[in-house]
C-alpha positions as CSV (number, residue, x, y, z in Angstrom):
1,M,0.3,-37.7,45.0
2,A,0.2,-34.9,42.1
3,I,0.0,-31.2,42.7
4,A,-3.2,-29.8,41.1
5,K,-4.7,-26.4,40.9
6,K,-7.6,-25.6,43.5
7,P,-10.8,-25.9,41.9
8,A,-12.5,-22.5,41.3
9,K,-15.7,-21.8,43.4
10,Q,-18.7,-21.0,41.6
11,N,-18.8,-17.4,43.0
12,D,-15.0,-16.9,41.4
13,Q,-16.5,-17.9,38.1
14,V,-19.2,-15.4,38.2
15,H,-16.9,-12.7,39.2
16,S,-14.6,-13.6,36.4
17,K,-17.4,-13.6,33.8
18,K,-18.6,-10.2,34.9
19,E,-15.1,-8.8,34.8
20,E,-14.6,-10.1,31.2
21,Q,-18.0,-8.6,30.1
22,A,-16.9,-5.2,31.7
23,N,-13.7,-5.3,30.0
24,A,-15.4,-6.1,26.6
25,F,-17.7,-3.2,27.1
26,I,-14.9,-0.7,27.8
27,E,-13.0,-1.9,24.7
28,E,-16.0,-1.5,22.5
29,A,-16.8,1.9,24.0
30,L,-13.3,3.0,23.2
31,R,-13.4,1.7,19.5
32,P,-15.3,4.6,17.8
33,N,-13.1,7.1,19.1
34,E,-10.0,5.5,17.5
35,I,-11.9,4.8,14.2
36,K,-12.8,8.5,14.0
37,E,-9.3,9.5,14.8
38,E,-7.8,7.3,12.1
39,E,-10.5,8.6,9.5
40,T,-9.8,12.3,10.2
41,R,-6.1,11.8,9.6
42,Q,-6.4,9.7,6.7
43,N,-5.1,11.3,3.6
44,K,-4.6,14.7,5.1
45,I,-1.1,16.1,6.1
46,P,-0.7,19.2,8.2
47,I,1.5,21.7,6.7
48,T,2.6,25.3,7.5
49,M,2.4,28.3,5.3
50,R,3.2,32.1,5.5
51,F,1.0,34.6,4.2
52,D,1.2,38.2,3.7
53,V,-0.8,40.2,6.5
54,N,-2.9,41.9,3.9
55,L,-3.6,38.6,2.0
56,L,-4.6,36.7,5.2
57,K,-7.0,39.4,6.0
58,K,-8.7,39.0,2.7
59,I,-8.5,35.2,3.0
60,D,-10.1,35.5,6.4
61,A,-13.0,37.8,5.0
62,A,-13.7,35.3,2.2
63,S,-13.8,32.3,4.5
64,R,-16.2,34.2,6.9
65,N,-18.5,35.3,4.0
66,R,-18.7,31.6,3.0
67,G,-19.1,30.4,6.5
68,V,-16.2,27.9,6.6
69,S,-12.9,28.0,8.3
70,R,-9.8,29.3,6.8
71,S,-8.4,26.0,6.0
72,S,-11.4,24.8,4.3
73,W,-11.7,27.8,2.3
74,I,-7.9,27.5,1.1
75,H,-8.6,23.9,0.3
76,Y,-11.7,24.8,-1.7
77,V,-10.0,27.6,-3.6
78,I,-6.8,25.5,-4.6
79,S,-9.3,22.5,-5.5
80,K,-11.0,24.5,-7.8
81,A,-7.8,26.1,-9.4
82,I,-6.6,22.7,-10.1
83,E,-9.7,21.3,-11.5
84,S,-10.1,24.4,-14.0
85,G,-6.6,24.0,-15.1
86,D,-5.5,27.5,-13.7
87,I,-2.5,25.9,-11.9
């Protein structure tokens, strides 16, 4: 007589199916956050810069006037300078 796996009851199959559906739902719910994190880091590298205190105050004032973050303002000004050929 051969040894065989005990046949699954119908109740076990329903439980297994529900568990698979729950796991698929959880994986799908987590996926958008992973994509967003990848997209925000793509092509951007954090750097450290040192500024004179007086220059930093002027940068902060200029960024506030424009309504953007300090980082965004610096990025904008450098991009404009490169495009115009000043750098």
